[in-house]
N, C-alpha and C positions, 0 to 999 in steps of 0.2 A: 266506569265499570257497568253501570246500568245500561248504557248504550251498547256496550260489548255484549252483555247478556241478551239484550233485545235482538241484536243482529244474529247471535248464535241460534236463538229460538226461531227466528225467521228463516234462517238457513235450514234448520232441521225440519220445519213444518212444510215450507213451500217448495224446497228443492231437494228433499230426501231422495225422491225417485231419480232425479237427474244425477245426483251424486252417486247413487248406487249403481247406475248404469254406465260405469266406466268413464265418467266425466273426469277430465284431467284435473289434477290438484290446482294448477294456476287458474283454471276456469272457475272453479268453486270460489276461489278468493276474489275473482272479478265480480261474481254475483254478490259476495259479501260487501265488496267495495261500493256497489251501486246503492246499497241500503245504509252505508255508513259514511256518506259524503260529508257529514258534519265532524268526522274525526279522521281527516285525511292523514294526520301525523301518525296515528296509530297504525293505519293501514300501510303506510310507507315503511315503517320500522319492521312490521311483520313480514312484508314482502321482501325487504332487503335481507332479513335473516334467512328466509326460506330459500332465496336464490343462491346464497353462498354456502349454506350448510348442508342442504339436502344432497347435492352430488357427492360431497365428501363422505357423508354417512353411507351412501350406497356403495361407493368405491371401497370403503374399509370393510363393509360387511360382505362384499362379493368375494374377494380373495386378498386378505391383508398381506399375505406372504408372496404375492405375485412379484416377480423380478427381484426377490431377495435371495441371497445365497442360502444353501441348505443349513438348517439349524445345527448340524453336527460340527460346523466350523467354529462354533463359540468356544473361546478359550485357547485357540490355536496360537502357538508362539513361533513355530517354524512353518513357513509357508508351504502348503501342499495344494497345488492348483487343482489337482484331480478331485479334491474333496468338495469343490464348488459346483460340480456338475449337478444339474437337476432338470427335470422335465415338468413343464407346466402346460395346462390345457387352455388354449386361447381360441376365440372365434375366428372362423375363416370363411371365405366366400369362393365358391368354385366358379370360374369364368373361362370362356374361350380365350386362348392366348392372343387372338387378334384384337381383342377389345380391352386388354388389361390396362393400357394407358388411359383409355376413356373412363374406365371404372375408377382408377386411382384419382383422376382429376375430379370426377363427380362426387366421390366419397372421401375427399381429402381430410375432412374433419373427423371421420370415423376410422380411417386407416391407421395402422400402427406407425408411430413416428419415432420410436426409440432408436437412437444412434447405435450402429453396430449390428442391428437385427434386420434381416431381409423382410421386406414387405410382400414380396412375391416369391413363391417357391413352386417347384414342379410338383405335379400330381403323378405319383409313381404308377397309378393305374390307368392314366389317360395322358398320352404325350401331347394331345391337342389342347389340353386344359392346364390352367394354373390355379393355385390357391392364393388369394389375396388375404393377407393376415390383417385382421381388424384389431383395434385397440380394445382390450377387455374392459377398460374403465369407461369407454364410451358405449360399449355394447354389453352391459353387465349381465343381462339375462339371455344372452345368445339369441336375441331376436332384434331385428331392425325396426326402426320407427317408420311411420307412414311416409315421411318425406323421403327416406332412403329407399323404401320399397317403390315409390313412384319413379325415382331416378332409375332404378334397376329395370323396371317395367319398360321404360323408354329404350333401354339398351338391350332388351330381350334377354335379361339375365334372371334366372330363378332366384328369388330372394331367400332361399333356405340357407341358414347359417350352420356350418359344420364345426365340429370340435377338432382342433388341430393340436397335436402333441409337439410342443416346441421345446427343443433342447437348449438349455442355457449352460454356458461354461464360464470359467474364470474371466475369459476375455470379454464377456458380455456385461460384466458388472463394473460400475464406476468405483473409483478408489474409496470414496466416502461410504458407499454401500458395503464394500468388503470390510472396511475397518469397523463400521457400525455392527456388522454381523459377528466379528471376531472378538472385539473388546467386550468386557462385562456390561450387561444392560444397565442403562442409566448413567454411564460414565461418558465424559466429554470425548468426542472424536475429533482429532486434529488431522485434517487432510491438506491444510494450507502450508506453504513454505516460501522461503525467499530463494530465488534462483540467481546464481552467480555463475554465468557461463554453463559448464556442464555439471555444476554442483547444485544440489538441492540442500538448503540449510533449514533444519527443523529446530524448534524449541519445545521439546516434549515435556509434559507434566510428569510428576512422580508416578501416577497410576498407569502411565503409558509405557514406562521404561521396560517392564517385562516383555513387552511386545515390540520393542524398538527395532529389532532386526527385520521382523515381518513388515512393520510399517515402512521401513526404508526400502525394502524390496518392492512393495506395492507402489510406492511413489515412483520408483524407477521404472517399473513395468508400465505404468499408466501415463508417463510423461516422456514422449520421444525426445531424445537428445540429452536426457539426464543419465549420466553414467557413474555418478558418485553421490551418495546421500550421507550427510553428516548431522550430528546433533551436538548442540552447544552443551558443554559439561560444567562450565563455571561462568561467573559474571565477567563482563569486559574489564580488562586491566586498564585503569585510568591513565597509566603512564604511557603504554605503547598502544592502547586501544585494540588489543587482540584478545582472544580467549581460547581456551583448550577445547578441543572437539573430538568426538568419536566418529569414526567411519562406520556407518550402519550397513551399507550395501554398496556394491560396485567396486571400482578400482580405487586404490589409495593414491590418487593423483589430485593434489590440491592447488597445483599451478594452473590457472585458467585464464581465459580471455573473455572480456565483456565489452559491450558497446553501449555508450550512454550519450544521448544527444548527438548522435552521428560521429562520436569520437571513440576510438578503440583504446582499451587499456589492457595490460597484462599484469598479473599479480599472483602471489602465493596467499591464498585465502586463510591459511593457518597462521600467517605471520604478520599480516597487515589488516587494517580496517577497511571494509567496503560494505556499503549499505545501498542496495538498489532502490530502496524507497526514497532516497534523497535526490534522485535525478531531477525532479521538478524544481527543488530548491536550488540545486547547483545552477540550473538554467536561469532561474529568476534573478539570482545575484549577478551572473555574467551579463544578463540583459541590461543591467544598470550601468555597465561600463561602456566607455566610448574609446575609439582608437586614440592612443596617446596617453591615456590614463595610467596611473601607477597602482598596482595591487600588491599589498603585503599579505601573504597567506601564512598566518602564524602556526597553524596546525594543518599542514597541507596534505598529509596522507600521501597517496600516490598521484595526486594532481587533478582531482575533479573540478576544482575552481581554477587552479593555476593554468592548466593546459588550454582550456577553452578561452581563458582571458588572453593568453599569449597569441592564440589564433585570431583573436579580435584585434590584434596589433597593439596590445597594452604591454607596458614594461612590468615584469613580474618578479617579485622576490618571494620565494617559497621555502618554508622551513618545516622540518619534522624531527622530533627527538628520536623516534624509532629508526635505528640504522637500516632495517629492512624496508621501511616505507621510503626512506631517503634513497635507497638503491633503486627501488621500483619507480620512484619519481624521476630519477635521472633516465632510467630505461624508457619510460613512457614519453618523456620529453623528446628523446631521440626517435622513438617510434612515430611520433606525430610531427617530427621535424620542426620543433620549436625550442630546441635546446639552446639556441643562440639568444633567445628572448627571455629565458628564465634563469635567474640566478638562484641556485638551490643551496640550502644550508641544513646542517644536521646539528641543531642546537636546542637547548631548553628554550621554551617560549619566552621567558623573561629576558634571557640573554639575547635572544633575537630582537626583541623590542628595544632593549637598551643599547644594542650594538648596531646592526645593519639598518634597522628602521630609523632609529634616532639619527644616525649619520646621514641617511638619504634625505630625511625631512629637513634636517639642519642645513643641508646643502641646497635643496630644491626650493623650499618655501620662500626664502628671501629673494630668489631670482625670478619668481613669478611676476610678470608684468600685469598691469591693469587690463582686464578684458581677456586675459589668457584663460583657456578653458580646461587646462589639465586638472584632473581631480584625483585625489588620493583616497584609496579604500583599504581598510584593514579588516580582513576576515578572521574571525576567531571561532572556528568550529570544533570546540571541545566542550560539548554541553555539560558534562559533569563538573568541569572546573573553570571554564573560560571566564566567568564573571569575577572569579578571585584574582585574575590577572589584570583587571582594569586599573588597579592602583598604580601600575607601572606608568600610566600616562600622567600621573601627578608631577608637574614640573619636569617633564621629560626633556623639554627644550628650554633654552635660556635666550632671552632677548625680547625685543618688541614683537607682540603678536602680529601675525599676518592678517590679511583681510578675512573677515568672518566667512566669506564665500569659499576661501581656499583651505579652511580647516579640514583635516582628514575626517572621513566618515568611517565609523566602526560598525561592523555587523557581528554582534556577539550572540552566540547561541547558548541556551541553557535549558535545563529541565525544571519543571515545577509541578508540585502536587497540591498547590494552593487552590482554594476555591475561586480565586481571581488570579490566574497565572500571569496575566499581563502586568498587573500591578505588582505582583510578587517579584518578577524578574527586574522590573524597573527600580523598585526599592532596593534590591540587592546591588544593582549596578550603581545606584546613587551612593550607597554606603561605601563601595570600593573607590569611587571617584571623589567622594567628599563634597559633592555638590548636587543640586536638584536638576533633573532632566525634564521637569514639567513643561510641556509645550514645545519641547525641542527633541523629541524622540518618537519613534513609531515601533509598534510591536506586531510581528507577523507570526501566526500560528503555523508551524511547519507540519506537525503530525501528532497524532495520539500514539504514544509509545506503549502504554499499558493503561489499564483502568485507573483513572484519576492521576495520570502522569502525562503531561504535555511537553512537547519540544517546541521552543519558541526562538525567534530571532529578534533581538533588540537592535535597532539601527539608530545612530545618532552621530552628529558632528561633535567632536571633542570640544568642550567649551574652552575658550582662549585662556580664562583664568585658571583652568586645570592644566592645560598643556604647557603653558609658558611660565617660566620663573623670570620675573623682571629683575635686572641687575640693580644693586644698590648704587647710589651716586658715586662712591669711590671706585666701584668696579667698572663704572661706565667711563672713567677718565682714561686717557692714554697712559701707557706704562711709564713714559718719560716724565709726565706731569706728576704721577704718583711717586716717582723716585725723587724728583725735586722737592716735593712737599715733605717727604721723609727726611731728606738731608737738611732742609731748613729747620725742621723741628729739632734735629740733633744739635745743630749749631746754637740754637737758642738756649738749649739745655746747658751747654758748656759755658756760655757767657754768663748765665745766671749763677 
């Protein structure tokens, strides 16, 4: 503190005249730095704060409402685009039209860069001249700096800055700016959404519901290709993985087309589950598969795992309990010409595991020869419930275990709100399986679903002692021998 006080006094006594004669603020700090070499850390901190906070302060004080919609739109619930019109005063430079491109190139840091607004406009009083609109945040006092003036001098342009009245309309504002101006001050603004083909899917908060139709219209206006905006009105049904929704704006057409990882799908968004945020995860799992592998998709939906796996020349068994999902799965298999490679089922997940999956594994695993590279993968993408289905694997097969390398690999998805989500989902899986997975499983964080809620994928090979039930000695004997033993025992009883 003493050193800082000394530097301040030194600055005041020795450099007062220099500072008073329009010396720039950074220059004064450089003088201070020369006398404070023993406290460089302090200088660095002060310089850092000065560099980043001063422009913001100037910008806010100059015209904090610049580029914002007119205040009269606050509280609007039915969209009135005309109410967003307003005129703002911005700096402009008058130049001859022949050198407009040279001026734009030379002053590119100072020229208006806002999308949707013209940087060059005609001069109604002089057809040989144009107005180059400057960024009011870069030219806050409607006067150019020395460097800009030197550039204009070389181009023989008068450096005088004019005031230009710029008209802004609804089309000039971004969706977030419009919604921030409409909703009550201090409340959260949601301009993000999931896009499913031509549909924008919102999850609005309670305080946004009175404005939902306006929000839907703004989203549709500002995003080309969106012709329908919906809002989820209840939680996802864990049975069929769909939810009720309200159409906020646009056409009431919820049958749409999407493209994921270069594969086209068609679906009715109101009746089946589709999440565009899972495309990376779908691709990650499919990349683990090799031609000839077998995939069992327990909760297949419309086929985002099954169809790309079939195109990878894998044999696929795909199941979904929702009749609508099953119908769209069949449709998309035909659409992508893999219907011959996918066996589709409309069953409960447990019945699918105990039926087609058990039957195929019982048939295929004993036939695998040493060195054969066929791998079996079981995908269980029902995060709300999939972990509870793992108990089905307990003694699913009967007989001698196959080679450990041939044991099926399970990819089980789940949600967790635990402070250690990876440990949480592993422990829950272990409880369902009745065995430890320590050292023989991996956990992958798929995405953050909500604050303190993660979606994860737990991958592991089913332990042999879980999957197989070894036959007791009597059960292992041929039927004829068991019959002879039984008859002999009966004869001994009669003799006695």
